[in-house]
NURO-437588 format. One line per 8 residues: number of its first residue (from 0); their letters; for each residue x, y, z of N, C-alpha, C, CB. Coordinates in steps of 0.001 Angstrom, whole numbers. Glycine has a CB too. Layout:
BEGIN
NUM) a) X/Y/Z/X/Y/Z/X/Y/Z/X/Y/Z  ...
END
This chain:
BEGIN
0) mhrsrrwg) 12156/-12573/-79565/12286/-11082/-79387/12177/-10989/-77894/11131/-10161/-80194  13390/-10447/-77303/13308/-10550/-75889/13483/-9027/-75522/14443/-11595/-75222  12733/-8450/-74902/12641/-7118/-74359/13209/-7185/-72986/11194/-6578/-74355  13989/-6099/-72679/14594/-6082/-71344/13585/-5140/-70620/16208/-5541/-71320  13308/-5463/-69262/12412/-4649/-68517/13244/-3661/-67821/11553/-5445/-67560  12708/-2580/-67465/13485/-1585/-66395/12883/-2130/-64929/13061/315/-66681  13459/-1776/-64141/13268/-1859/-62497/11812/-1605/-62184/14205/-684/-61633  11407/-357/-62442/10055/106/-62265/9040/-468/-63001/9976/1365/-62492
8) eqgggrrl) 9263/-1368/-64009/8152/-1929/-64746/7583/-3144/-64089/8566/-2260/-66121  6665/-3767/-64617/5865/-4472/-63892/6228/-5648/-62887/5131/-4859/-64719  7151/-6403/-63395/7550/-7505/-62535/8320/-7407/-61168/8288/-8250/-63303  9469/-6559/-61417/10396/-6349/-60283/9752/-5381/-59409/11803/-5855/-60714  8995/-4365/-59779/8458/-3444/-58905/7364/-3664/-58005/8148/-2526/-59551  6567/-4571/-58476/5474/-5289/-57757/6093/-6383/-56686/4508/-6047/-58883  7130/-6956/-57147/7772/-7764/-56217/8113/-7001/-54827/9018/-8301/-56886  8917/-5882/-55255/9614/-4972/-54273/8344/-4472/-53182/10404/-3554/-55181
16) vaalrddh) 7274/-3934/-53767/6277/-3470/-53162/5489/-4525/-52318/5537/-2849/-54099  5347/-5598/-52851/4640/-6784/-52077/5725/-7380/-50857/4227/-8127/-53291  6992/-7191/-51209/7826/-7643/-50011/7858/-6545/-49026/9309/-8037/-50404  7592/-5319/-49323/7671/-4239/-48114/6333/-4205/-47315/7961/-2665/-48703  5197/-4700/-48072/3867/-4775/-47429/3735/-5899/-46612/2797/-4792/-48370  4652/-6894/-46857/4415/-8146/-46087/4806/-8110/-44590/5176/-9259/-46738  3730/-8429/-43809/4192/-8363/-42250/4447/-9549/-41387/3206/-7685/-41502  5121/-10599/-42274/5526/-11718/-41728/6679/-11489/-40739/5849/-12611/-42758
24) gsaslefl) 6422/-11946/-39496/7378/-11976/-38341/7331/-10638/-37554/8861/-12245/-38855  6185/-9750/-37913/6119/-8521/-37036/5185/-8703/-35827/5629/-7294/-37868  4708/-9896/-35923/3790/-9947/-34489/4447/-10297/-33472/2652/-10881/-34432  5671/-10766/-33599/6600/-10929/-32341/6951/-9672/-31963/7895/-11754/-32543  7447/-8847/-32559/7980/-7483/-32408/6656/-6606/-31780/8576/-6870/-33985  5461/-6797/-32236/4471/-5999/-31502/4020/-6749/-30149/3201/-5728/-32461  4103/-7854/-30109/4115/-8447/-28834/5085/-8095/-27824/4207/-9689/-28993  6221/-7897/-28177/7355/-7526/-27237/7139/-5835/-26953/8980/-7923/-28020
32) svgalllv) 6856/-5211/-27943/6773/-3627/-27458/5310/-3478/-26611/6777/-2434/-28983  4374/-4089/-27112/3001/-3866/-26194/3299/-4356/-24845/1623/-4713/-26756  3856/-5480/-24958/4107/-6329/-23631/5094/-5327/-22535/5032/-7956/-24105  6120/-4822/-23126/6863/-4084/-22416/6101/-2652/-21928/8080/-3913/-23224  5290/-2168/-22778/4462/-1083/-22337/3595/-1252/-21287/3754/-657/-23284  2967/-2603/-21326/1817/-2859/-20260/2525/-3492/-19161/550/-3839/-20780  3947/-4067/-18945/4445/-4683/-18152/4856/-3748/-16997/5351/-5392/-18746  5461/-2425/-17280/6025/-1640/-16476/4735/-1125/-15483/6830/-541/-17317
40) plvylvlt) 3703/-531/-15981/2574/-285/-15078/2213/-1058/-14297/1610/-52/-15548  1773/-2469/-14609/1348/-3658/-13906/2266/-3922/-12741/1309/-4855/-14839  3601/-3776/-12895/4565/-4205/-12006/4561/-3141/-10856/5954/-4375/-12720  4523/-1747/-11366/4149/-788/-10404/3044/-782/-9394/3974/153/-11020  2024/-1248/-10247/704/-1264/-9435/895/-2364/-8371/-660/-1586/-10398  1358/-3592/-8872/1396/-4611/-7998/2315/-4190/-6670/1923/-5856/-8775  3388/-3712/-6824/4300/-3178/-5646/3664/-2144/-4903/5641/-2601/-6127  2854/-1179/-5446/2257/-406/-4632/1029/-891/-3820/1985/596/-5330
48) lgqvqhav) 210/-1756/-4498/-825/-2431/-3751/-175/-3433/-2600/-1749/-3249/-4810  804/-3990/-2943/1626/-4759/-1678/1967/-4003/-493/2997/-5289/-2115  2465/-2659/-768/3105/-1769/262/2019/-1230/966/4014/-641/-298  837/-933/390/-287/-250/1006/-866/-1502/1841/-1393/477/-146  -910/-2633/1437/-1497/-3707/2130/-908/-4154/3149/-1692/-4662/1450  572/-4079/3067/1526/-4405/4196/1233/-3331/5214/3127/-4411/3746  1100/-2214/4922/806/-973/6008/-678/-1137/6643/877/652/5179  -1647/-1634/5962/-3012/-1663/6223/-2782/-3018/7390/-4099/-1911/4658
56) lgveggar) -2206/-3829/7237/-2055/-4921/8216/-1601/-4470/9463/-1163/-5934/7769  -468/-3797/9354/510/-3359/10365/-531/-2309/11266/2017/-2550/9588  -1213/-1341/10644/-1902/-457/11524/-3088/-1016/12098/-2235/723/10877  -3973/-2153/11443/-4768/-2775/11979/-4277/-3536/13228/-5271/-3449/11078  -3290/-4222/13113/-2569/-5230/14200/-2186/-4299/15308/-1126/-6083/13603  -1639/-3108/15216/-1203/-2044/15906/-2406/-1593/16885/-731/-950/14907  -3350/-1170/16157/-4630/-837/16754/-5409/-1945/17702/-5507/-485/15602  -5250/-3055/17139/-6057/-4217/17923/-5242/-4640/19204/-6282/-5624/16924
64) haaraiaq) -3776/-4614/18947/-2926/-5079/20050/-2870/-3882/21231/-1383/-5441/19431  -2948/-2720/20898/-2934/-1613/21586/-4190/-1541/22566/-2851/-512/20636  -5266/-1692/21929/-6410/-1777/22606/-6530/-2807/23650/-7349/-1916/21745  -6000/-4040/23175/-6024/-5072/24096/-5292/-5041/25332/-5674/-6085/23510  -3933/-4403/24893/-3034/-4295/25910/-3583/-3241/27031/-1672/-3891/25295  -4273/-2092/26543/-4831/-1123/27571/-5887/-1959/28452/-5575/227/26810  -6768/-2632/27739/-7854/-3127/28693/-7420/-4275/29597/-9083/-3600/27896  -6425/-4872/29325/-5969/-5965/30129/-4763/-5516/31211/-5462/-7105/29112
72) shshgdgl) -4616/-4255/31257/-3412/-3664/32207/-3936/-3572/33613/-2879/-2102/31741  -2909/-3558/34487/-3180/-3348/35902/-3600/-1722/36215/-1804/-3811/36743  -2852/-813/35481/-3196/489/35588/-3384/1155/34254/-2237/1147/36361  -3942/2356/34517/-3982/3250/33096/-2624/3811/32718/-5007/4587/33215  -1699/3968/33586/-355/4359/32861/411/3141/32305/635/5127/33880  357/1936/33045/769/771/32352/159/329/31184/717/-179/33111  -1113/544/30997/-1750/336/29666/-1319/1065/28499/-3051/592/29760  -1050/2537/28895/-554/3335/27715/627/3235/27378/-685/4558/27805
80) aaadrair) 1609/2641/28291/2882/2209/27986/3103/984/27184/3501/2071/29101  2136/27/27428/2108/-1442/26631/1495/-1132/25483/1296/-2710/27329  670/-40/25227/-45/208/23774/1078/966/23120/-1605/1163/23780  1709/1850/23716/2810/2386/22724/3737/1615/22397/3480/3433/23122  4248/620/23018/5035/-456/22600/4470/-1437/21636/5421/-1116/23687  3381/-1658/21735/2639/-2378/20577/2393/-1685/19387/1384/-2814/20965  2272/-408/19459/1868/396/18158/3241/633/17430/1058/1937/18512  4507/685/18377/5712/879/17673/6145/-529/17044/6811/1486/18651
88) valtgagv) 5841/-1620/17483/6461/-2907/17086/5593/-2885/15734/6264/-4339/18234  4323/-2925/15902/3375/-3170/14594/3647/-2325/13524/1894/-2968/14858  4062/-999/13708/4174/-7/12573/5649/-338/12040/3968/1676/13091  6697/-457/12985/7886/-853/12594/7843/-2168/11723/8684/-981/13763  7244/-3016/12105/7006/-4326/11148/6501/-4094/9859/6031/-5298/11719  5788/-3102/9807/4886/-2654/8506/5542/-2058/7699/3778/-1801/8688  6780/-1392/8373/7651/-353/7263/7181/991/7487/7395/-681/5543  6565/1373/8459/5898/2505/8725/6483/3322/9891/4561/2162/8949
96) assdatvs) 7178/4423/9566/7653/5140/10828/6684/5530/11873/8297/6340/10467  6909/5353/12988/5749/5568/14146/5749/7018/14304/6049/4799/15698  6643/7820/13884/6695/9278/13969/5464/9837/13014/8229/9837/13471  5416/9090/12019/4264/9517/10972/2795/9117/11296/4567/8861/9567  2659/8348/12379/1271/7952/12734/720/8883/13658/1186/6590/13317  -700/8879/13396/-1520/9777/14434/-2156/8595/15240/-2779/10926/13690  -2194/8760/16516/-2891/7790/17456/-3896/8537/18315/-1849/7038/18395  -4921/7860/18304/-5997/8437/19066/-6490/7388/19955/-7105/8994/18195
104) ivcapspg) -6711/7431/21524/-7243/6528/22478/-8382/7194/23223/-6168/6057/23424  -9339/6545/23241/-10593/7045/23971/-11082/5988/24656/-11690/7607/23100  -11107/6264/25978/-11702/5321/27119/-12957/5827/27504/-10813/5215/28425  -13998/4940/27620/-15434/5241/28123/-15493/4273/29001/-16655/5218/27115  -16394/4723/30236/-17147/5797/30301/-16408/6904/30995/-18368/5476/30911  -15102/6520/31704/-14213/7354/32347/-12978/7746/31376/-13757/6650/33634  -12937/8956/30648/-11700/9138/29958/-10280/9287/30701/-11905/10267/29206  -10400/9459/31745/-9017/9407/32475/-8678/8098/33005/-8955/10369/33648
112) dcttprgt) -9502/7266/33054/-9146/5611/33421/-9626/4729/32458/-9802/5051/34795  -8700/4082/31662/-8993/3106/30720/-9243/1717/31227/-7974/3080/29814  -9048/1477/32540/-9262/146/33126/-10461/56/33989/-8098/-259/33911  -11433/1153/33755/-12625/971/34568/-13497/-179/34153/-13421/2190/34549  -13908/-897/34999/-14928/-2243/34536/-15979/-2121/33773/-15571/-2904/35583  -16377/-2879/32827/-17161/-2811/31767/-17316/-1524/31011/-18288/-3220/32156  -15923/-863/30845/-15859/265/30083/-15353/-267/28745/-14980/1367/30725  -14993/588/27719/-14523/343/26383/-13193/1298/26147/-15752/656/25300
120) vtveiavt) -12238/569/25331/-11108/1001/25068/-11117/1282/23422/-10090/10/25620  -10977/2278/22948/-10902/2683/21392/-9580/3224/20946/-11959/3801/21037  -9188/2732/20139/-7836/2927/19713/-7875/3312/18133/-6963/1576/20018  -7424/4507/17744/-7416/4531/16111/-5921/4930/15777/-8594/5749/15382  -5683/4530/14725/-4313/4857/14154/-4585/5375/12543/-3255/3386/14234  -3827/6444/12378/-3979/6861/11020/-2620/7244/10419/-4958/8021/10937  -2452/6897/9233/-1038/6815/8652/-1192/7165/7183/-340/5317/8835  -278/7960/6586/-228/8000/5195/1067/7135/4623/-184/9525/4769
128) vplplapp) 673/6255/3794/1619/5444/3151/2145/6038/1812/1018/4122/2934  3631/6392/1729/3855/7115/449/3883/6002/-642/5255/8005/469  3629/6452/-1875/3612/5701/-3026/5108/5445/-3348/2824/6420/-4162  5428/4296/-3879/6867/4170/-4318/7160/4913/-5453/7252/2819/-4598  8540/5444/-5547/9184/6136/-6656/8154/7454/-7051/9413/5004/-7983  7371/8036/-5913/6637/9189/-6208/7453/10317/-5733/5267/9171/-5603  7583/11307/-6736/8547/12505/-6254/7679/13343/-5298/9131/13512/-7574  8298/14197/-4443/7576/15109/-3601/6640/16185/-4553/8706/15905/-2652
136) lldldvgl) 5766/16385/-3849/4461/17176/-4555/4842/18641/-4515/2892/16960/-3687  5124/19357/-5670/5404/20770/-5694/6630/21146/-4688/4066/21550/-5302  7743/20672/-4575/8643/20779/-3586/8218/21346/-2335/9633/21435/-4024  7255/20678/-1501/6586/20830/-426/7190/19812/777/5135/20618/-809  8147/18949/358/8255/17787/992/7357/17017/1482/8849/17905/1744  6325/16836/628/5297/16130/876/4868/15079/-274/4320/17047/1187  5213/13966/-181/5045/12866/-1320/3600/12512/-1460/5876/11488/-1000  3503/11784/-2489/2003/11308/-3011/1915/10165/-2137/1787/10865/-4754
144) gvpvsava) 659/9828/-1571/565/8710/-685/-838/8414/-544/1209/8952/640  -1105/6988/221/-2588/6745/513/-2813/6709/1904/-3119/5461/-73  -3771/7407/2148/-4132/7331/3836/-4916/6140/4285/-5064/8610/4336  -4118/5493/5335/-4671/4263/6016/-4845/4555/7163/-3953/3107/6002  -6192/4038/7641/-6490/4087/9196/-7245/2924/9709/-7319/5339/9580  -7177/2623/10957/-7688/1409/11546/-8242/1840/12915/-6561/269/11661  -9420/1390/13359/-10015/1428/14457/-10173/220/15240/-11057/1933/14236  -9815/114/16660/-10104/-1118/17264/-10754/-777/18697/-8767/-2014/17357
152) mqpvsafg) -11797/-1579/19082/-12580/-1312/20293/-12332/-2579/21019/-14166/-983/20049  -12103/-2503/22374/-11814/-3686/23154/-12556/-3223/24488/-10119/-4048/23309  -13503/-4217/24960/-14313/-4177/26446/-13207/-4435/27365/-15616/-5408/26699  -13663/-3823/28427/-12686/-4176/29779/-13485/-5188/30546/-12339/-2764/30873  -12915/-6048/31261/-13607/-7005/32086/-14159/-6467/33075/-12891/-7974/32545  -15656/-7054/33211/-16535/-6602/34310/-15979/-6984/35638/-17929/-7177/34167  -14887/-7749/35454/-14499/-8341/36884/-13281/-7560/37470/-14084/-9984/36783  -12872/-6421/36704/-11732/-5398/37282/-10568/-5712/36264/-11213/-5715/39063
160) rap) -9455/-5393/36843/-8354/-5440/36132/-7855/-6707/35907/-7479/-4720/36649  -6770/-7029/35109/-6182/-8153/35035/-5468/-8738/36135/-5488/-8068/34132  -5400/-9956/36433/-4829/-10577/37783/-3234/-10333/37598/-5244/-12379/37992
END
């Protein structure tokens, strides 16, 4: 005697439910979707850190070369002109607009003459590095950024100005 089974009865229904519950092959799909979700922020982080580090190196180099140029110059005016050129070259090389930088030059012991023997020249440069792909904040034409600054001190020779 042979009884026919309906679809919902024991054999066929259980196989269908078991086939639907089987997760064979879904690991690669999960890996690709989670990998894509993690890859986008990771790439953005690497790009942002690279851009900030590039600006840090440019600002530090600009401050160091400007202080050295002032301390080794023949006159105060020549030193400031050489420092201005050094800062512009360093910031341009770092991809930062020199108009966005704040530069402070302090000379001791005589603020009006940076070439005083045994004096010191201190140059500070501050700039805000914009984050890549960051929109302006609240339509104020101010984007999100990371503040970067560098300070360099250079002694002036005790034997006077450079030959």
